[in-house]
N, C-alpha and C positions, 0 to 999 in steps of 0.2 A: 503493500499500499503508501500511497504520498507520503513523505513525512509530514507533519506538519509546518505549516507555511505561516510565516507571522507578517503579521502586516503592518505600514508605516501610516501611520496618520496626526497629524495637529489636533490638537482638542480646537472645535468649533464652539464660538459663543457669540449667540445673537448682539449686536454691540446695541448701545443706546441709542444710539443717533440712526433719526431714519433717511439718512442724505446717505445710506448704503444700497434703498431698499431695492434700486434696479441694479446695483453690480451683481453682473455676470458670473457664474460657477461654476465649479470646473471641479470632477473624480477620473479619475486617470489612472488605470489599471495598464501593468507587460504582459502582453501574453506570449512567451516564447516557447521555441521548439528547440529543443538540443541542440547541435550538432549541424551552421551551413551562410551561406555566401551572400544570401538575399535576406533584404527588411521589407516588412509590409505595414506602413502607419495608415493609419485610421483616425479619422476625427468625426463624432457624430454630435448634432445638436436634438435638444427638445426642448418643451416647457415641462419643464419638471418632469422629464423625459417621459413625456405624452404629453401629445399624441406624437409618435416616431418620426420625424423626418430627421433626414442624413445628408450632410456629405460627406467624399473619402477622400484623400491623397494616397495615393499607392508608389510608394520609392523602392528603389531598383539598384541600391549600389552597386559598385563592380570593385571593388578596390578596397584597400584597406580591411586589416585582421581585425576581428570583433568579439570582444568577450561581453558574455551575458553578464558578468559579475563589474567588471572594469567602468562598464560604462551603460546610458542607455541607447538603443538606438533610433528610438522614434522622437519625432516632432509633434508640437502642440499646432494644431492645424483651424484656421477661420472656415467659415461656412463656404466661402471659395475656392478651399483648398490651400490656400497660401497659409506657407508657414508662416509661423509665431515667433518662435524662440528655439534656441537648441534643443542638446538633449535635459530630459524631462529630471528636476530635482529637488525636494518638499524645498523654498524657498521663503524668507524671513519675508517679515512689515516694511521690512526699510530696506527691501532694493526696488531704492527707484526706478532703476529699466523696468522691473517687470510688474510692477505697479502702472507706471505709465502704459504699457501692454494691456493689461490688466481693466484699468479703468475707461475704456473708453468711448465714450458717449451711448447711454442705453436709449433706444429709437421708443420705448417705451415703460410705463410702470408695470408692466407685467415680466414678472422675474423669471429666469431662463437659467437652467440646469445643464451645462457639456457635458458631454459623456467623451471620453477621448481614450481607446482602446489601441494597443500598439500590438500588431504580431509581428513577431522576428524570429529569425531561422540564422540558429549557428550556423559559422562560417565553414567546419569541416562535415558537415551534411553534402552530399552529392547534391549536384545540379537536378533535382529529380522531377520529374512530373507530377508522380504523385504527390511530392511534399508542396511542389508548389500550389497542384490544385487544393489541397488542403487547408494551405493558408490564405487563398482566396475563397472558399467554404468561411474558414474563419474573420474572414473580415465581417460577413455575416451575422453568422452565430453567438460570438462572446456577448456584441454590444444587445443581442437578444435578449441572452442568459442573461446580461447586467440586469437590464432593468425589470425583467420579472422577478430578479432575484429581490431588487430593491423596491419592485410593487410589494413582496409579501411582508418587507419589515413594515411595512403600515397595517396589513390585514391581517398579521398573524402573530401570534400570544407563544411565546418562548420561554421554555423554565430553565434551558443550561445553557442559552447563546448569550455571549458578552453581550451587553447592550452597549459598550461603546459608541459601537457603528451604528447608526440611526440613518431614517433614510434622509439623507442630506437639502431633498427636495422642499424639508420642512422650515429649516431657516430664515430667519426675515431677510437674510445677507449673509453671502459672504464674500470674501476679500481674496481667499487665498486657493490655489490650487490643493485640493487634496487625494494626495499619493496615496492608492487602498493602498498596492503593492505586487509585487512580480507573481504569476505563474509561468513555473520551468515545469515545462513536460519532456522526457528523453522518449524520442521516437524510438530510441533501440528500446527500453522499456515497454512502452507502448505496444510495439510489433509483434513483442514476445507474447503480452499479456492479450492481444486481440488473438492472436496464435491460438494458445490457449484457451481460453474462451467462446472463440468461434464468430467473433465480432469483424470486420471490418475497423482498418485502420481508424480511417475517421470518426468511427462508435468509441472505440475506447479512446481518442483523444477529447472527445466530449464528455465524454465518464468522468476522466480524470480533470477535465477544463471545469467543471460542474462544481468538483470536491472540493478542486482548488478554489474558486469564486464563496465557495459558502464557511472557508476557514478565511479569508479574508472577513468575510462578513460577520466572524463572532462565535459561530459552530465550530471546535473541538469535540471530536468523537470519540478522544484518547481520554476524558479527564472521568467520565462514570458510562455505565451502560444506560443512562436517560440519558447521555447526550449520546451516547450514538445510537442510539434510535431516533431521536430527533432529528439527528442529521441523517441518519439511513432515511428517513420518510421525507425531507425534504428534496434532498437528491429523488429520491422516485419522483416527485413534482415535478421536477424541474424537466427533467428529462423527458414524463409524459406529454403535462404542457405544451413544451416546443416540438413534440413530437421525434424523438429521438430515441432508437434503438438505444435497447441493453438494457443494464440493472445499474445501480447504481453504485458506485466499487468497492462503499463498504459490504454490499449483499453479494456483489462479483470476487470478492476477495473471500467472505467464508461462504460458499458454494466451492470455488478453488480448492478452500483447504480440505473440503467435505471430498470431496473426489481424488483429490491427492492420496488421501487417507485409507481412500475408499483401495485405491492401487496401490497402495503398501503393504497394504492385507490381501490383497488377491494376486498379486503378482509378483513376480522375482525380478522382472525387468522394470523400474521405475524410470529408469535412464533415455526412453525413447519419448517421454514428454522436452527433453531438452535439445531437442534434433529441431532446425530450423529450416522452414520450407521454402522450395526452389525459390529463385526469386526474391527473395526477404535479405540477403545479405548486404544491401544496400541501406539497413538500416543498424546495423551493425560495424562495432569499429573489429576490428582485426586482431586477434590475437598475437599473430606473429608476421614476421616480415618474410619469409620464406618457409616454401613447403615442398619440403625433397619428395619426390615419387619414384619408385620402381614399377617396372613396367609388366614383363610377364609372369604372371601370377597374383598381379597387385591390382595395375589401370587395366592392365590386358584378363578377360574371361576366360575358361575353359573354352574359349575355341579362338585364343589369343587375338580377341577385337578389343575396342576400345568403346563402351558402349555409351549411346547419346545421352545417358542421365550423366555419365562420369565427366565427360564432356563441356554440357552445360556448369556441371558445378567447378571444373575449375575453369571455365571461361569468366563465371560469377565471383569467382576468388580472382581472378588476376586482375577483373576491372576495378574491385576495390582496393586494388595496388599492391595488391600479396603476389611474389613473383613464385612463380612453381618452375621448376629444377627437376630435367629429370635424371636420375641414377639408376644407370643399366648395366645387369651381361651385356645388350645388344649391342651392335654397330653405330654410331648416330645415324649413317643412310638407312639401316631400317628398322630405326625409332622413328627418323621423318617420316618415311613412308608409311607404317603405322598409322600413325598420327592425322597424317594427312588426309586419312577415310574419314576423319570427323571435324574435320578442319577445324586440326590444335597444331597443323605446322605452317609456318612462312613469319614472315616478321608481325605479324597481328597475332601470332597463336603463341603457343608457350614452348613451342621447339623452334630450331633452325639452323643452317649455319652458320649464324650469328650470335647465337643466344649462348649462354655458359649451361654446362651438364657434366655429364658423369660420365662415362661410357664404359664396355667389357671390364665390368667388374673393379672399376677405377684406375685401368692401366691408359686411358685416355680421360685426360682433364681439362676440356675449354671455359677458357675464364671470357671476360666482355670481351665484346663483341663477338665472342667466338673462337675467338685464339688460343691455340695448345699454350697450353700450360707446365702439360706433362706427359710424357710416353715410357712406361717399361716393358721393354722386351724379355723375352723367356729366355734361357740358356739353351742355346741351340743344342749345344746332348743330349738334354730331355727333350727334345722336340725330335731328333734324328735316332733315341731310344723308343720312343711315341710311334715313331713311323713303325717304325720295323718291327715292333706287338701288333698291330694294328690290322699286317697285312701276316702275321702268323698265324695270329687268331682270328680271321677277319672282322676283326670289329672293325665300323666305321670310324673315321675319327676327322674332325674339320680344325682346321689351322687358321685363326683367326690375324688378320693381317692390315690393320687399321681397316680402310672400304673395301676388301676382299676375303674371300672365303677358298683356300687351297685345302684339296684332298685327293687320295690316294686312288679308291674305285671308285664307283660308282653301286651307290645302295639306294634303296628306295627312304630309309629315315638319313640319310647324307638329304636328299627331296626334300622332305616337310622342312627340313631349315630354312629353305626358300619358299615353299609355297605354302608353311602353315606359320612358321616364323618371322616371314620377310626379310628374311637376311640374305644377302647378294648369293646368288649361284655358284656354287662351290666348282670352280677350276679343279680338274683333273690332272696333277702331276706324274710322269711319267714314272718318277722313283723317288725315294724318301732321299735322297741328295737334291735332285732340282726343287723339292717339297722347302727346304732348309733354307738351300741359296736364291729360293726365288724372290724373299721378303724379310722383313725382322716379323718373326710372330711374337705378339702378344699375350694369346691364350689358348690352349688345346681343347678339345672338348670331346671325348667317347660316347660314343649310343650304344645304350643297350638296354634291356628290360631294366626294370625296378629291380628285379631281383637279383641280376645279372652284376648290376653295379654293387649291389649291396653285398653279394657276398665272395665275389670275385675282384672286380676293377677299383671297386674305392682299397679294399686291403691290401691288394699287390700297390698300387700307384702311391700310398700315403707313404710306405716303406719303402719305394723304390725313387722317391724322389725325397727322402728326409733330408730336409736341411739347404736344399735344394730348390723347390720348388714348393707349394702348396696345394691341396687337393679341395676342391668345396661342390656342393650342389647346391644349383638354384631349382631345377626340377626333378623329380624324384629318374626320369629316365636318361639321365647326361651327369657327366661329371667332367671335368673343369680342373684342368691344371692352370695354376696363375703362379710368376714369380712370387719368392719366396720374399713374406715382408708386407705383400701389399693386400689391397684389400679394397670394397665399396665405399667402406665407411675413412679408409686413408683419404682416398679420392676425395671423398665432401670435407675432410678436415681442412685438406689441402684448398679446396676451391671456396670455402669461406674465409682463409686467410687472406686471398687472393683478393677477395670481395671486401671484406674487413667487417665480416659477418660473426656474431655472437652466435654459437650454438644454443644459446638462452635463447636466441631470436627465432629459431624454426623449428617445424614440428617434421616428423618424417613418418611414412606410410612404406610397408613393405608387406613379405610374406617369408623368402626366405633365410635360409641361415647365411646365405651372402649380405644380408640386411643386417644381420645381430649387430655390428659395429655400429652402422648409420642410427639405427633405433636408441641405442644405448649411447650415443653423442648429443641426439636432438634432445630438446627440451621435453618435444613431447613424442614419443614413441610410439606407434600404432602400427602391432602386428594384424593381418589379416585371419581371421577364424580359422582358414584354407591354408595359414601357412606353416611350416614344422614344429613343432614343441623345441626347438634350441628357439625360433626367433620370439613364438610365445611367451618362453619363460621370462624376458628379458626386458620385454614389451611394456609399456606403463600402460596401453591399451589396448583390448581384444576386439576387433571390430568385426564389424559381415560380410563375409567371402566378398570373393573377385565376380560370382556369379549371381550374387545381392548388391552389385555397385558398391564397392567397400570401400572405395576413394570418396566418391559422392559424398555415402553416412559420414566417412571422416570427416570431410571439412565443414556436411551444414551439424556438426553435433559437436566439433571442438575449437575448426581454427577461428571462430568469431563470437 
């Protein structure tokens, strides 16, 4: 619920002289949406707030940083919309310039009360059409709510309301601007509550606005049960009278708590309520500057495809300023090829030849503008021994040489590397020596069944390469041999140093044992539920599987 909003008010006493009887009064409220770059200023006039006639000024400054607490955004306006003064403040009667403005000759003996409401948007909010539309609606809604609330002060008797605030239209004369106070609403909080309660964002903001306005008018639901009941009834009356949807904030909060208790009693997975909706991230602040994401088994599903749901989540996170970095065992051309299918590749996407990235298990690292900052090659003797083993045991072998893939003979499993995993089509070398001499090799992959890898290949090559290379597995039916002392995690660390980014500023998502160090390094490491037991053991969080759009789920649940 909103914290209690204090109000600023100068004591008003009718002066003894009748000379001020025709002075124009002013009631001012600032209504602010937290987080963005545009200010809306509104000034409305009426005679004792009735009948309701108005003029409005609509200001859209495009420069200068603003702070909701450092200065007032709005200007007081005349009926013709011209600015009367600078930022609003409580002004003493000794301020001659202000009194000069306020004491313009009255045209009639009829007293007037001018209602000034400012709709302010914080600098950091995105220039979003929905926010601008809501601000436009509030130009009409807030004065309507204030008028109705003031009218109620005359017509109702309250037991718990602080009576220091009265209908200012009842005073014989008022020569000062009355600053009721500010109502500041977090769009992030409103969006979250709207989602939880099934409201639209404008409905939730109206509910919060009514609640804040009642605080300014002396209602305080926190002092007693009677006060809570009285405030709740007043919220319900205002919302119903104005034709606005939803219950008051007090009743909504009570319902939400009841539902939360029910969910906790009837479900072991209470975390689902924390997942933001697709398209809602513009209302939330990112928790991390970077998201490092694995591909096979993580971003890609069991068909080695990136889902549209994952793609939209990555684009949405990127649009909010979060940098997405691919950290994969794939070669860069392969990663670009796969993500091009869902419009994630290229200068406007998350990966290109000009973007940072970690490839081939950290053996090729590209930094700013896609420039290579690190490359590590495998010992040629290890490559030679692996080649002879492949020919002798008829086990398919692929050598990764930057943008090329080399092999010694044709095999259906070798073809899948290209047709399923989108790696470059393997070139068949006539001999082991030709393979070793053709190009520097960064890593090797043996193909076999999961059982064959576990019972034969892994035990053998773990021993055969001891101290010269390391063996890892990203997927069950492939065994990778990489240079000793290297890993995807070390490649990520090197890139972070290059970018000047602290590990506390990143979230990482992976599934295989080759992701262990990356997840340990990140501030938040998320292992998908389809991941290896080793990976899940070190993760901070276990997410949905790669076939359940686990990357999108992690972004909407934890990144903002």
